[in-house]
C-alpha positions as CSV (number, residue, x, y, z in Angstrom):
1,M,0.3,-20.5,16.0
2,A,1.8,-17.4,14.1
3,D,4.3,-15.5,15.6
4,Q,3.1,-12.5,17.7
5,L,3.8,-9.1,16.1
6,V,4.7,-6.1,18.5
7,F,4.6,-2.5,17.6
8,Y,6.4,-0.1,19.5
9,H,4.9,3.2,18.5
10,N,4.6,6.9,19.2
11,P,2.0,9.4,17.6
12,M,4.5,12.1,17.3
13,S,6.4,9.9,15.0
14,R,7.3,8.5,12.2
15,G,5.5,5.4,14.0
16,R,2.5,7.2,12.4
17,I,3.4,5.3,8.9
18,A,4.1,2.1,10.3
19,H,0.5,2.2,12.1
20,W,-1.3,2.8,8.8
21,M,0.8,0.2,7.0
22,L,0.0,-2.2,9.8
23,E,-3.2,-1.6,9.4
24,E,-3.1,-2.2,5.4
25,V,-1.7,-5.5,6.2
26,G,-4.8,-6.7,8.6
27,A,-2.9,-9.0,10.9
28,P,-3.3,-9.0,14.8
29,Y,-1.0,-6.5,16.7
30,A,0.2,-6.0,20.4
31,T,1.1,-1.8,20.1
32,K,3.2,-0.8,23.1
33,V,3.2,2.5,23.1
34,V,7.0,4.5,23.6
35,D,7.0,7.9,26.3
36,L,8.9,10.2,24.1
37,E,9.0,13.1,27.0
38,K,9.7,10.5,29.6
39,R,12.6,9.7,27.5
40,E,11.4,5.6,27.1
41,H,13.0,5.5,23.6
42,K,16.4,6.1,25.7
43,S,15.9,3.4,28.0
44,P,18.0,0.2,28.2
45,A,14.8,-2.1,27.4
46,Y,13.9,0.0,23.9
47,L,17.5,0.2,23.4
48,A,17.5,-3.2,23.3
49,V,15.2,-3.8,20.3
50,N,16.5,-0.3,18.7
51,P,20.0,0.4,19.6
52,M,19.3,4.0,17.3
53,G,16.5,4.8,20.3
54,K,14.6,5.6,17.4
55,V,10.1,5.1,17.0
56,P,8.7,3.0,15.4
57,A,10.2,-0.9,15.5
58,I,8.6,-4.1,15.2
59,V,9.0,-7.4,16.5
60,H,7.6,-10.3,14.8
61,G,8.3,-13.3,16.0
62,D,12.6,-13.1,16.7
63,T,12.6,-10.5,13.7
64,V,13.4,-6.8,15.1
65,V,12.2,-4.5,12.0
66,T,13.4,-0.8,12.2
67,E,13.8,2.1,9.6
68,T,10.2,2.6,8.8
69,A,10.2,2.0,4.9
70,A,12.0,-1.3,6.1
71,I,8.8,-2.0,8.3
72,C,6.9,-1.1,5.2
73,A,8.8,-3.5,2.6
74,Y,9.1,-6.3,5.1
75,L,5.2,-6.0,6.1
76,A,4.2,-6.4,2.4
77,D,5.7,-9.4,2.6
78,A,5.2,-11.2,5.8
79,F,1.3,-10.8,4.9
80,P,1.3,-11.4,0.9
81,R,-2.5,-12.1,0.9
82,A,-3.0,-7.5,1.9
83,E,-1.4,-7.7,-1.8
84,L,0.8,-4.5,-0.3
85,A,3.7,-5.4,-2.8
86,P,4.1,-6.9,-6.7
87,P,5.7,-10.7,-5.8
88,V,9.2,-11.5,-6.5
89,G,10.0,-11.7,-10.3
90,D,7.4,-8.9,-11.5
91,H,9.0,-6.0,-12.7
92,A,6.4,-3.4,-11.0
93,R,8.8,-4.7,-7.7
94,G,11.3,-2.5,-9.0
95,T,9.3,0.6,-9.2
96,Y,8.0,-0.1,-6.0
97,Y,11.4,0.0,-4.5
98,R,12.3,3.2,-6.5
99,W,9.6,5.2,-4.8
100,L,9.7,3.2,-1.4
101,F,12.9,4.1,-0.8
102,F,12.9,7.3,-2.9
103,A,10.3,8.9,0.0
104,A,12.5,7.7,2.6
105,G,15.9,8.5,1.2
106,C,15.2,11.9,-0.6
107,L,11.3,13.1,-0.2
108,E,11.5,13.1,4.0
109,P,15.4,14.9,4.1
110,A,14.2,17.3,1.6
111,L,11.1,18.1,3.7
112,V,12.7,18.2,6.9
113,D,15.3,20.5,5.5
114,R,13.1,22.8,3.9
115,M,11.0,22.9,7.4
116,V,14.2,23.5,9.8
117,E,15.4,25.8,6.7
118,R,18.7,24.2,6.6
119,P,21.2,26.7,4.5
120,P,21.8,25.2,0.6
121,V,25.0,23.6,0.5
122,E,27.6,23.9,-1.9
123,R,27.7,20.5,-3.0
124,E,24.1,19.4,-3.8
125,G,25.3,16.2,-5.0
126,M,26.3,15.7,-1.5
127,L,22.7,15.6,-0.2
128,S,20.6,12.5,-0.9
129,Y,17.5,14.6,-2.8
130,G,19.8,17.0,-4.7
131,N,18.0,19.9,-4.4
132,Y,14.0,20.6,-3.4
133,E,13.1,21.5,-7.0
134,S,14.3,18.2,-8.1
135,A,12.7,16.3,-5.5
136,L,9.2,17.5,-6.0
137,G,9.5,17.5,-9.7
138,A,10.0,13.6,-9.3
139,L,7.4,12.9,-6.5
140,E,5.0,14.5,-9.2
141,K,6.1,13.2,-12.5
142,A,5.8,9.5,-10.2
143,L,1.9,10.8,-9.2
144,A,1.1,10.9,-12.9
145,H,0.6,7.8,-14.1
146,G,-1.9,7.4,-10.6
147,P,-4.4,6.8,-9.3
148,W,-1.2,4.9,-6.9
149,I,2.5,5.0,-7.3
150,L,1.9,1.6,-9.1
151,G,-0.7,2.9,-11.3
152,E,-4.1,1.3,-10.5
153,R,-2.2,-1.0,-7.7
154,F,-2.0,0.7,-4.6
155,S,1.1,-0.6,-2.4
156,A,3.0,0.0,0.8
157,A,5.0,2.3,-1.4
158,D,1.8,4.4,-0.9
159,V,1.6,4.0,2.7
160,Y,4.9,5.8,3.4
161,V,5.0,8.3,0.1
162,G,1.3,9.0,0.9
163,A,2.4,9.4,5.1
164,Q,4.9,12.1,3.8
165,V,3.2,14.1,1.3
166,G,0.4,14.7,4.2
167,W,3.0,15.4,6.7
168,G,4.5,17.7,4.2
169,L,1.2,19.7,3.6
170,Y,0.4,19.4,7.1
171,T,3.9,21.4,8.4
172,K,3.9,23.5,5.0
173,S,7.3,21.7,3.8
174,L,5.9,20.4,0.5
175,E,4.4,22.7,-1.7
176,P,0.7,22.7,-1.9
177,R,0.9,21.3,-5.9
178,P,-2.8,20.4,-6.8
179,A,-1.3,16.4,-7.3
180,F,0.3,16.2,-3.8
181,Q,-3.3,17.4,-2.9
182,K,-5.5,14.9,-4.8
183,Y,-3.1,12.3,-4.1
184,L,-3.6,12.9,-0.2
185,D,-7.3,12.8,-0.5
186,R,-7.4,9.7,-2.6
187,C,-5.1,8.1,0.4
188,A,-7.7,9.6,2.8
189,R,-10.2,7.8,1.8
190,R,-8.7,4.2,2.5
191,P,-10.4,2.6,5.4
192,A,-6.9,1.6,7.1
193,Y,-5.9,5.5,6.7
194,K,-8.8,6.5,8.5
195,R,-8.1,4.0,11.2
196,A,-4.5,5.1,11.9
197,N,-5.4,8.1,12.3
198,G,-9.1,8.4,13.7
């Protein structure tokens, strides 16, 4: 019997990204909603799953995965039939990792800083993304070869990038450039996206 997959989720969190990824994978999973208003994410039971007290998290058999980009990468590898990651040895895997982790390490912090109006830092090289304009320029360039990050092939990188683009456009922390809106429109047409966001 396959290991049970449990998804710790709150719809007002980055759990929306993991939810979309789980729907893309197509494997059965159980959802445990973590009530943030009741601070269930800081309860001893949940801290045993994720000591950071952050949502989402997944437990797959004996394996615990936190951090949303790691969840996406893990699920893509754990369920290769979904073809959401280039196989090990495929040169496209480098591009896939590059943009998956760009979305987590550069794009998301740039959008959050813009949204909360964090003042510019004196030495922008200390920021993971350098500056907002550079991050958006890099994203636009990544999408230029489309329709997906890997060209014709949809991957887990598109789940993370697409979710960040959608969130950024929704919160107005991402400039509404045509390339971003068209990319989000393509993402939103995917059946798994619709199931996760319906």
